[in-house]
DOROGU-164286 format. One record per residue: residue number from 1; residue in three letters; x negated, z, y of N, C-alpha, C in turn. Coordinates in pm, 1 decimal. Each point is the difference from the previous one (the first is absolute). Layout:
{atom NUM ala {X Z Y} {X Z Y} {X Z Y}}
...
***
This chain:
{atom 1 met {-25937.3 27255.1 2753.1} {143.9 -6.9 -9.4} {42.4 -107.0 -98.7}}
{atom 2 ala {48.2 -109.3 49.7} {54.7 -103.8 -86.0} {-109.0 -61.5 -86.7}}
{atom 3 asn {38.3 -38.9 -121.0} {-92.9 -65.1 -90.6} {12.4 -151.2 8.9}}
{atom 4 val {41.5 -48.5 114.0} {14.8 -142.6 24.3} {-119.3 -45.0 82.4}}
{atom 5 ser {-59.2 -108.9 -40.5} {-114.9 -54.3 72.9} {38.8 -30.9 144.2}}
{atom 6 pro {-88.8 28.7 94.6} {31.0 -32.0 139.7} {21.4 -149.6 24.4}}
{atom 7 asn {-44.7 -84.3 -94.4} {17.5 -144.0 13.4} {123.1 -51.7 -73.9}}
{atom 8 his {73.8 88.7 -65.0} {122.6 -38.9 -69.2} {101.2 -48.5 104.3}}
{atom 9 pro {77.6 -103.8 -31.2} {96.6 -51.8 98.3} {97.2 106.6 53.3}}
{atom 10 leu {42.0 92.1 -84.5} {90.4 105.1 45.9} {-70.0 93.7 99.5}}
{atom 11 ala {-125.3 32.7 -29.1} {-77.3 85.4 90.9} {-21.7 -70.0 133.8}}
{atom 12 leu {-30.6 -127.8 -4.5} {-20.1 -75.5 123.4} {128.6 -10.3 80.5}}
{atom 13 met {113.2 -20.9 -70.7} {128.2 -7.3 68.6} {33.5 132.9 68.3}}
{atom 14 met {-19.1 111.6 -71.8} {29.2 131.3 57.9} {-89.8 27.3 120.6}}
{atom 15 ala {-126.6 -31.4 -11.9} {-93.0 21.4 111.3} {42.2 -82.3 121.5}}
{atom 16 asp {38.3 -126.5 -22.4} {43.7 -84.8 111.3} {128.2 52.4 63.6}}
{atom 17 leu {95.8 42.2 -82.7} {126.3 51.0 53.3} {-19.2 130.6 77.0}}
{atom 18 val {-81.8 88.9 -53.1} {-26.6 125.3 70.8} {-66.3 -30.5 133.4}}
{atom 19 his {-100.0 -86.9 -1.0} {-69.5 -34.8 124.3} {97.9 -60.5 101.3}}
{atom 20 glu {83.7 -90.8 -46.5} {98.5 -64.2 87.9} {95.9 102.8 60.8}}
{atom 21 gln {53.6 88.2 -84.0} {99.2 96.5 48.3} {-62.9 107.9 88.2}}
{atom 22 val {-122.1 39.7 -29.6} {-70.1 93.3 88.8} {-16.0 -64.6 137.2}}
{atom 23 gly {-43.4 -125.5 1.4} {-18.3 -70.7 126.6} {128.9 -12.9 79.3}}
{atom 24 leu {110.3 -25.0 -68.6} {128.9 -16.7 67.1} {58.2 131.5 51.1}}
{atom 25 his {-20.4 108.6 -74.4} {73.8 122.6 29.5} {-84.8 116.3 51.3}}
{atom 26 ile {-128.8 -1.6 -28.1} {-84.1 111.3 45.2} {-105.1 -49.6 98.6}}
{atom 27 gly {-55.7 -111.9 -28.9} {-110.2 -51.7 81.8} {-125.6 1.5 -81.7}}
{atom 28 ser {-86.1 90.9 32.4} {-128.3 5.3 -67.5} {-17.8 134.1 -70.3}}
{atom 29 val {-41.5 -5.4 -124.2} {-37.5 119.1 -75.4} {-130.7 -31.2 -71.0}}
{atom 30 pro {-71.7 102.2 -40.4} {-124.3 -26.5 -72.9} {26.8 -82.4 -127.0}}
{atom 31 thr {-91.2 -90.3 -29.5} {12.3 -84.8 -118.1} {18.9 82.7 -126.1}}
{atom 32 phe {-69.1 115.1 -8.9} {12.5 81.8 -120.5} {142.4 50.2 -20.8}}
{atom 33 ala {76.1 18.9 106.5} {139.8 43.5 -13.6} {85.2 -113.9 -55.5}}
{atom 34 glu {-20.5 -120.4 50.6} {73.1 -116.3 -53.2} {-32.5 -20.4 -147.0}}
{atom 35 glu {-126.4 9.1 -35.6} {-40.8 -18.3 -139.6} {64.5 105.7 -88.6}}
{atom 36 tyr {7.1 122.2 48.6} {59.4 108.3 -77.5} {149.4 -25.2 -22.7}}
{atom 37 leu {70.4 -43.7 103.4} {142.8 -26.9 -14.4} {26.0 -109.9 -102.7}}
{atom 38 ala {-77.3 -106.4 5.5} {16.2 -108.8 -96.7} {-30.0 49.4 -141.3}}
{atom 39 ser {-102.7 79.3 -13.8} {-36.5 55.4 -130.8} {108.0 94.6 -52.3}}
{atom 40 leu {59.1 78.8 89.4} {108.2 91.6 -38.4} {117.7 -77.7 -58.2}}
{atom 41 leu {35.9 -109.4 63.7} {110.9 -81.6 -50.3} {-30.3 -54.3 -139.0}}
{atom 42 leu {-121.2 -43.7 -20.9} {-39.1 -51.5 -131.2} {-3.2 111.2 -104.1}}
{atom 43 asp {-49.2 115.5 40.7} {-11.9 113.4 -90.8} {136.8 44.8 -50.0}}
{atom 44 phe {97.0 8.6 90.1} {130.7 51.7 -37.8} {91.3 -105.5 -60.8}}
{atom 45 ile {-49.8 -122.3 -16.8} {75.1 -97.2 -80.0} {11.3 53.8 -142.6}}
{atom 46 arg {-103.8 69.4 -42.4} {1.5 65.4 -131.8} {79.4 129.5 12.2}}
{atom 47 thr {114.6 6.4 -65.0} {87.7 116.1 15.0} {-61.7 128.0 -53.8}}
{atom 48 asp {-94.5 -9.5 -92.6} {-63.3 121.9 -50.8} {-81.4 70.3 109.2}}
{atom 49 arg {-37.7 -72.4 103.4} {-75.3 60.1 110.8} {88.5 84.7 90.9}}
{atom 50 leu {129.3 -30.1 3.2} {90.2 74.7 88.0} {2.8 148.3 -33.1}}
{atom 51 tyr {-3.7 31.1 -127.3} {6.3 139.5 -43.8} {-125.1 36.5 -79.1}}
{atom 52 ser {-115.6 -29.2 59.4} {-126.6 23.9 -70.0} {-46.3 145.3 7.5}}
{atom 53 ile {58.9 80.4 86.3} {-36.4 141.8 6.1} {68.9 71.4 -115.2}}
{atom 54 arg {-78.8 72.6 -75.1} {51.7 73.1 -117.3} {-18.7 149.3 22.4}}
{atom 55 asp {92.1 78.3 -56.7} {-14.8 145.2 7.9} {-93.2 47.0 -111.0}}
{atom 56 ser {-19.4 130.6 -11.9} {-95.7 54.3 -97.6} {39.5 -29.0 -143.8}}
{atom 57 ser {127.6 -28.3 -24.3} {43.3 -34.0 -136.6} {-0.4 -150.9 -24.1}}
{atom 58 gly {-44.5 -77.5 99.6} {-10.5 -144.4 -16.1} {124.6 -77.2 37.6}}
{atom 59 gln {101.1 67.5 50.9} {124.3 -66.2 38.7} {-12.3 -58.6 140.5}}
{atom 60 pro {58.7 -119.0 21.4} {-4.9 -57.3 134.8} {77.1 87.2 99.4}}
{atom 61 val {-55.5 13.8 118.0} {65.1 75.2 107.3} {74.6 -101.3 85.1}}
{atom 62 thr {131.7 15.6 11.5} {81.1 -98.8 71.4} {48.3 48.1 136.0}}
{atom 63 ser {3.6 126.7 24.0} {44.6 54.9 127.4} {-118.8 11.5 95.0}}
{atom 64 val {19.5 -40.6 123.9} {-106.3 13.1 99.4} {-34.1 146.8 21.0}}
{atom 65 ile {99.7 86.0 4.3} {-25.1 143.0 18.3} {-83.9 54.4 -115.8}}
{atom 66 glu {27.6 -43.5 -122.6} {-82.3 40.7 -114.0} {-140.5 -57.5 9.7}}
{atom 67 met {-11.7 -123.3 51.8} {-132.7 -58.5 19.9} {-80.7 84.6 98.5}}
{atom 68 val {66.6 45.0 106.0} {-68.9 83.3 98.4} {-53.1 126.5 -66.6}}
{atom 69 ser {80.2 60.0 -88.1} {-45.7 118.8 -72.8} {-117.6 -32.5 -90.9}}
{atom 70 glu {5.4 -115.8 -65.2} {-110.4 -42.6 -87.0} {-128.8 -20.2 79.4}}
{atom 71 gly {12.6 -35.3 127.0} {-117.2 -27.3 82.5} {-43.5 116.3 87.2}}
{atom 72 asp {50.0 118.1 -27.2} {-35.1 116.6 80.1} {-91.2 91.2 -82.1}}
{atom 73 val {-123.4 19.8 47.7} {-95.3 82.8 -75.1} {46.0 145.6 -9.0}}
{atom 74 arg {90.8 40.3 85.4} {52.3 137.1 -7.1} {110.1 12.4 -105.0}}
{atom 75 leu {51.5 -114.8 -46.3} {108.9 2.6 -97.9} {-44.0 -57.9 -134.6}}
{atom 76 arg {-14.6 -132.9 -7.9} {-24.6 -62.5 -130.8} {-126.6 -83.2 -9.8}}
{atom 77 ala {-51.9 -47.0 110.6} {-120.7 -83.3 -6.2} {-118.2 85.4 -41.1}}
{atom 78 asp {-75.7 -47.9 -97.4} {-113.0 77.9 -50.4} {-130.9 -30.7 71.8}}
{atom 79 ser {4.9 -92.0 96.8} {-121.0 -32.9 76.3} {40.4 -68.2 131.0}}
{atom 80 phe {-94.6 -6.5 91.3} {26.7 -71.7 124.5} {10.5 -150.1 -25.5}}
{atom 81 glu {-70.5 -50.2 -102.5} {11.2 -141.6 -35.1} {142.3 -31.2 -45.0}}
{atom 82 arg {58.3 92.2 -77.0} {139.5 -17.9 -43.1} {92.8 2.2 121.1}}
{atom 83 glu {-25.8 90.3 93.6} {80.6 5.5 122.4} {-4.3 -135.1 71.4}}
{atom 84 arg {-119.3 -55.5 15.1} {-14.7 -128.5 67.8} {71.9 -110.8 -76.6}}
{atom 85 glu {-20.6 -4.9 -131.0} {62.9 -102.9 -83.5} {152.5 2.9 14.9}}
{atom 86 val {57.6 117.9 -8.0} {145.5 11.5 5.7} {51.1 -34.8 139.5}}
{atom 87 his {-65.3 48.5 103.1} {47.0 -31.4 135.8} {-15.6 -147.9 32.1}}
{atom 88 lys {-103.4 -63.3 -51.1} {-14.6 -144.5 17.6} {117.8 -70.4 -66.0}}
{atom 89 his {34.2 43.5 -121.3} {112.6 -61.1 -70.2} {131.8 23.6 75.4}}
{atom 90 ile {19.3 120.4 52.3} {122.9 29.2 74.5} {11.7 -93.8 120.3}}
{atom 91 gly {-108.2 -13.1 75.8} {2.6 -91.0 114.6} {31.0 -142.1 -43.2}}
{atom 92 asp {-66.8 -46.7 -105.8} {23.4 -135.7 -50.1} {143.1 -17.3 -49.6}}
{atom 93 phe {46.7 94.4 -78.0} {134.0 -3.0 -58.6} {105.2 -9.4 110.3}}
{atom 94 ile {-11.2 86.8 99.2} {99.4 1.4 107.5} {-12.5 -124.1 87.9}}
{atom 95 leu {-122.1 -42.3 30.9} {-18.0 -119.8 81.6} {59.1 -121.6 -71.1}}
{atom 96 phe {-25.1 -12.4 -128.9} {54.3 -112.0 -75.9} {152.7 1.1 4.4}}
{atom 97 trp {60.1 112.5 -37.6} {146.4 6.4 -5.4} {61.7 -11.8 139.0}}
{atom 98 thr {-58.3 64.4 99.1} {53.5 -6.5 135.9} {-7.7 -142.5 52.8}}
{atom 99 gly {-108.6 -68.0 -35.5} {-16.8 -137.1 46.8} {78.9 -101.6 -78.0}}
{atom 100 ile {-13.0 2.1 -128.9} {56.4 -106.1 -82.3} {146.0 24.1 -35.8}}
{atom 101 tyr {33.9 119.9 -40.5} {136.2 29.4 -45.8} {56.4 125.4 67.8}}
{atom 102 pro {19.8 -2.6 131.3} {49.1 121.5 66.3} {136.8 45.6 -52.3}}
{atom 103 asp {85.3 -93.3 -39.3} {130.4 39.4 -53.2} {-14.7 75.0 -131.7}}
{atom 104 his {-93.9 -43.1 -82.3} {-24.2 70.0 -125.8} {-48.9 142.2 27.4}}
{atom 105 leu {-82.3 15.4 99.4} {-52.8 132.3 32.6} {113.0 94.9 40.1}}
{atom 106 arg {97.4 -50.8 73.9} {114.7 83.6 36.7} {78.7 40.7 -124.6}}
{atom 107 lys {20.3 -93.3 -91.4} {70.9 30.8 -125.3} {-83.5 94.7 -86.8}}
{atom 108 phe {-129.7 -22.2 -0.6} {-92.0 83.4 -77.2} {11.6 145.1 44.4}}
{atom 109 arg {3.7 20.9 129.9} {9.7 135.2 56.0} {124.3 70.4 -52.8}}
{atom 110 leu {110.4 -69.6 -7.9} {124.6 60.8 -47.2} {-4.9 29.8 -149.2}}
{atom 111 gly {-76.7 -77.8 -75.1} {-9.5 19.9 -144.3} {-102.1 104.4 -41.3}}
{atom 112 val {-89.0 34.6 90.4} {-103.6 97.9 -29.3} {24.8 119.6 91.0}}
{atom 113 leu {65.3 100.7 -53.5} {43.9 112.7 81.9} {-113.1 65.7 77.2}}
{atom 114 asp {-119.7 4.9 -57.8} {-113.5 61.2 69.6} {-29.2 -69.0 133.8}}
{atom 115 asp {31.6 -129.4 8.4} {-38.1 -79.0 116.4} {110.1 -13.3 105.4}}
{atom 116 val {113.6 62.8 -19.5} {112.5 -16.8 91.4} {-39.9 29.3 144.8}}
{atom 117 gln {-79.6 100.9 22.4} {-38.9 38.6 135.5} {-135.8 -57.2 42.4}}
{atom 118 cys {-60.3 -82.4 -83.8} {-133.7 -52.8 30.4} {7.8 -109.0 106.8}}
{atom 119 asp {-80.5 14.2 102.7} {-16.7 -104.7 100.2} {-114.6 -87.7 -50.2}}
{atom 120 tyr {34.9 -108.6 -67.0} {-100.3 -81.4 -67.0} {-106.2 -54.2 95.8}}
{atom 121 ser {40.2 -50.8 114.3} {-99.9 -54.8 92.4} {-97.3 107.9 45.9}}
{atom 122 arg {51.9 115.7 34.8} {-88.4 109.4 41.7} {-94.9 38.2 -113.0}}
{atom 123 gln {53.0 8.4 -122.8} {-84.4 36.5 -113.3} {-104.6 -107.2 -27.3}}
{atom 124 gly {36.6 -127.2 11.5} {-97.4 -107.7 -18.0} {-113.7 9.9 100.7}}
{atom 125 arg {36.6 20.9 126.4} {-102.0 17.1 105.2} {-89.4 118.9 -30.6}}
{atom 126 glu {61.7 113.4 -36.5} {-77.7 121.2 -27.4} {-90.9 -17.9 -120.9}}
{atom 127 ser {49.9 -65.1 -103.5} {-83.8 -19.1 -119.0} {-119.6 -88.5 30.8}}
{atom 128 tyr {21.5 -108.6 73.5} {-113.3 -83.8 38.6} {-96.4 78.2 89.4}}
{atom 129 his {53.1 87.0 84.9} {-88.2 81.7 83.6} {-86.5 92.5 -86.2}}
{atom 130 val {60.8 61.7 -101.4} {-77.1 86.1 -91.1} {-114.5 -80.0 -60.6}}
{atom 131 val {29.6 -121.2 -47.1} {-104.1 -84.5 -60.5} {-108.1 -31.4 102.6}}
{atom 132 ser {37.8 -21.1 125.2} {-98.9 -34.4 103.5} {-95.3 114.5 29.7}}
{atom 133 thr {38.9 122.0 -31.8} {-87.7 114.8 27.7} {-113.4 12.0 -101.2}}
{atom 134 phe {4.1 -77.3 -105.8} {-110.3 -3.7 -96.3} {-105.3 -93.4 58.2}}
{atom 135 asp {-74.7 52.4 94.5} {-95.3 -81.8 74.7} {-144.4 26.9 -42.5}}
{atom 136 his {-15.7 35.0 -126.5} {-132.5 23.0 -57.3} {-17.4 -94.5 -119.3}}
{atom 137 pro {-125.6 -30.0 -36.7} {-21.7 -89.2 -113.8} {66.4 54.1 -126.2}}
{atom 138 pro {57.0 -82.5 -82.5} {2.8 -146.3 4.2} {120.1 -56.5 74.2}}
{atom 139 tyr {79.1 82.2 67.0} {125.2 -43.9 62.0} {-13.7 -37.3 146.9}}
{atom 140 asp {-111.6 27.3 59.6} {-16.0 -18.6 144.1} {21.5 -144.0 44.8}}
{atom 141 arg {-28.7 -96.1 -86.9} {17.3 -140.6 37.5} {146.9 -37.7 17.8}}
{atom 142 glu {91.7 76.9 -61.0} {142.6 -30.9 9.0} {75.4 89.5 98.0}}
{atom 143 ser {-66.3 94.1 58.1} {65.4 95.8 89.3} {72.7 -69.3 115.5}}
{atom 144 ala {-65.4 -93.7 65.2} {61.1 -69.7 113.7} {121.0 -82.2 -43.2}}
{atom 145 leu {-6.1 -59.3 -118.1} {113.7 -76.4 -51.6} {123.9 88.0 -8.5}}
{atom 146 phe {-15.3 117.1 -60.1} {117.7 84.3 -20.6} {48.7 63.4 129.2}}
{atom 147 glu {-88.6 20.9 95.5} {46.3 46.7 132.0} {79.4 -111.0 68.6}}
{atom 148 thr {-45.5 -124.8 -13.7} {72.2 -114.1 55.3} {137.8 -12.0 -64.1}}
{atom 149 leu {6.6 14.5 -132.5} {128.8 -8.2 -69.9} {92.5 113.6 41.8}}
{atom 150 ser {-55.6 118.7 20.8} {79.5 114.3 43.6} {57.2 -24.2 139.2}}
{atom 151 glu {-84.1 -41.0 91.7} {42.6 -18.5 139.2} {98.7 -114.8 16.3}}
{atom 152 gly {-11.6 -103.7 -81.3} {87.0 -117.5 13.7} {101.6 -14.0 -112.3}}
{atom 153 phe {34.6 110.9 -63.2} {82.3 -4.4 -120.9} {128.2 -82.0 17.9}}
{atom 154 glu {78.7 28.1 102.1} {127.5 -69.7 18.7} {-20.6 -148.3 27.8}}
{atom 155 glu {-101.6 -32.2 78.6} {-28.1 -139.7 29.5} {-42.6 -75.2 -126.0}}
{atom 156 phe {-81.1 64.4 -82.7} {-42.4 -64.9 -124.2} {117.2 -16.1 -96.4}}
{atom 157 ala {90.5 96.5 -3.1} {119.6 -12.9 -83.9} {83.0 -120.1 45.8}}
{atom 158 phe {12.2 -16.8 130.6} {73.9 -113.9 52.9} {-67.3 -131.9 -40.5}}
{atom 159 val {-130.9 -4.3 10.4} {-74.4 -120.1 -40.1} {25.4 -30.4 -147.4}}
{atom 160 leu {-4.3 101.9 -84.9} {25.4 -23.1 -143.0} {141.4 -51.4 -23.4}}
{atom 161 arg {95.5 50.1 76.0} {138.1 -47.7 -13.3} {6.7 -148.9 31.1}}
{atom 162 gln {-69.4 -42.1 104.6} {-1.3 -141.5 37.1} {-73.0 -83.8 -105.2}}
{atom 163 val {-107.5 51.5 -54.8} {-73.0 -70.6 -105.9} {90.8 -17.2 -122.0}}
{atom 164 gly {72.3 105.5 -35.2} {92.6 -8.5 -112.8} {103.9 -107.0 19.7}}
{atom 165 arg {53.0 -6.0 118.4} {102.1 -102.1 29.9} {-58.9 -140.5 -2.8}}
{atom 166 arg {-116.3 -15.5 60.3} {-61.7 -132.3 7.9} {-50.4 -51.4 -134.8}}
{atom 167 ser {-48.2 93.3 -83.0} {-59.7 -42.5 -126.7} {103.9 -36.6 -103.4}}
{atom 168 gly {118.2 60.2 9.5} {101.7 -21.4 -102.9} {-29.1 74.7 -128.6}}
{atom 169 leu {-112.4 71.9 -4.9} {-34.5 75.7 -120.6} {75.9 131.3 -7.9}}
{atom 170 tyr {39.9 48.5 115.2} {68.6 128.5 5.8} {135.6 -21.9 63.0}}
{atom 171 ala {99.7 65.9 -52.5} {135.4 -13.7 54.0} {3.0 55.9 141.7}}
{atom 172 ala {70.9 -68.1 86.5} {9.1 46.1 139.9} {114.5 95.7 18.5}}
***
């Protein structure tokens, strides 16, 4: 994910804040889930990562509904690896926005007509679940992580919201 060293002060701060907020609001979660959340925050600091899914003509896909189509092997995905990649991004994209900037997500929905009827939290959970079903090599090591993210999606979004507020890096 992020190209920031795990020993970078920003990475350490995010890891500490995620750990603190998980402890305060959820209790106990696997360490790999906390590490993933901190890495997600660092990854999406780079705005080019927000819209990293491209269509067949190389254009960024900005609508979640269009992303879902891009990640469906029956529609546009040319492989199961592409399906996994896109659904992972959808889960990350929605978790980030739902957690850090929920007000922006509401405005985003109104500006992107395709997404007007999209239940973002449900789609985030479902996309992470799709990723968790890739339980064969080389993805089997991450299967449990994505099932954890799927099952605790709303709680993790809440934790990210608290991290955003506490860090001052993200507008509350």
